[in-house]
C-alpha positions as CSV (number, residue, x, y, z in Angstrom):
1,M,-20.4,-15.3,6.9
2,I,-21.9,-17.9,9.2
3,V,-21.9,-21.6,8.1
4,K,-24.3,-24.0,9.7
5,P,-24.2,-27.6,8.6
6,L,-27.4,-29.4,7.9
7,G,-28.6,-32.8,9.0
8,N,-26.0,-35.2,10.3
9,R,-23.0,-33.2,9.1
10,L,-20.1,-31.5,11.0
11,L,-18.3,-28.4,10.0
12,T,-14.6,-29.0,10.8
13,K,-11.1,-27.5,10.3
14,K,-8.2,-29.8,9.6
15,I,-5.5,-29.9,12.2
16,E,-2.0,-29.8,10.6
17,M,0.6,-32.0,12.0
18,E,3.8,-30.6,13.5
19,A,6.8,-30.8,11.1
20,K,9.0,-31.2,14.1
21,T,9.5,-34.1,16.5
22,K,9.3,-33.8,20.3
23,S,13.1,-33.8,20.4
24,G,13.3,-30.9,18.0
25,I,14.2,-32.6,14.8
26,I,12.6,-30.8,11.8
27,L,11.1,-33.2,9.3
28,D,11.1,-33.0,5.5
29,G,7.7,-32.2,4.0
30,K,7.5,-35.7,2.5
31,A,8.1,-37.3,5.9
32,V,5.2,-35.6,7.5
33,E,2.1,-37.7,7.0
34,K,-1.1,-35.9,6.2
35,S,-3.2,-35.5,9.2
36,C,-6.7,-37.1,9.4
37,I,-7.7,-35.2,12.5
38,A,-10.0,-32.2,12.4
39,E,-11.6,-29.9,15.0
40,V,-15.4,-29.6,15.1
41,I,-16.4,-26.0,14.5
42,E,-20.1,-26.4,14.2
43,V,-22.6,-29.3,14.5
44,G,-25.6,-30.0,12.3
45,T,-29.2,-30.4,13.5
46,G,-29.5,-34.2,12.9
47,D,-30.1,-36.8,15.7
48,N,-26.9,-38.7,15.0
49,V,-24.5,-35.7,15.7
50,R,-25.5,-35.5,19.4
51,N,-22.2,-37.4,20.1
52,F,-20.1,-34.5,18.9
53,N,-19.5,-31.2,20.6
54,I,-17.9,-28.0,19.3
55,G,-14.2,-28.2,20.0
56,D,-14.0,-32.0,19.8
57,K,-11.2,-33.4,17.7
58,V,-12.3,-36.2,15.4
59,L,-10.4,-38.8,13.4
60,Y,-11.8,-39.3,9.9
61,A,-11.0,-41.6,7.0
62,R,-8.6,-40.1,4.4
63,H,-10.4,-38.8,1.2
64,H,-13.7,-38.3,3.0
65,G,-15.6,-35.1,3.4
66,I,-16.1,-32.1,1.2
67,I,-13.6,-29.2,1.3
68,S,-15.2,-25.8,1.2
69,V,-13.6,-22.3,1.3
70,V,-15.6,-19.6,3.0
71,D,-14.2,-16.1,3.6
72,E,-10.7,-17.5,2.7
73,V,-10.9,-20.1,5.5
74,K,-10.7,-23.8,4.4
75,Y,-13.3,-26.1,6.1
76,L,-14.0,-29.8,5.8
77,I,-17.6,-30.9,6.0
78,L,-18.0,-34.4,7.3
79,R,-21.0,-36.7,7.7
80,D,-21.2,-38.1,11.2
81,D,-20.6,-41.7,9.9
82,E,-17.3,-40.5,8.3
83,C,-15.9,-39.8,11.7
84,L,-14.1,-42.8,13.1
85,A,-13.3,-41.6,16.6
86,V,-13.1,-38.7,19.0
87,V,-9.5,-37.9,19.9
88,Y,-8.5,-36.8,23.4
89,E,-5.2,-35.4,24.6
90,E,-3.3,-37.4,27.2
91,E,-3.1,-35.8,30.6
């Protein structure tokens, strides 16, 4: 099934945080903070979503967006104004 967001919406997938530190320490489930970063899978047709590209990682406010399950895959649909920033990896 293909999902195409409408208007100024983005189809994203949440990125789960590592449960292990860089030094190799495994963290308890309660110690791992819920990630508010998602990867853009598909971009809507609205004018305001031109700032986003497929593959971008976006920071969004907690409790925003609509969770939807399609073909057993969990997606998060966000409006463009619910995205706070685009996240880049350090080089």
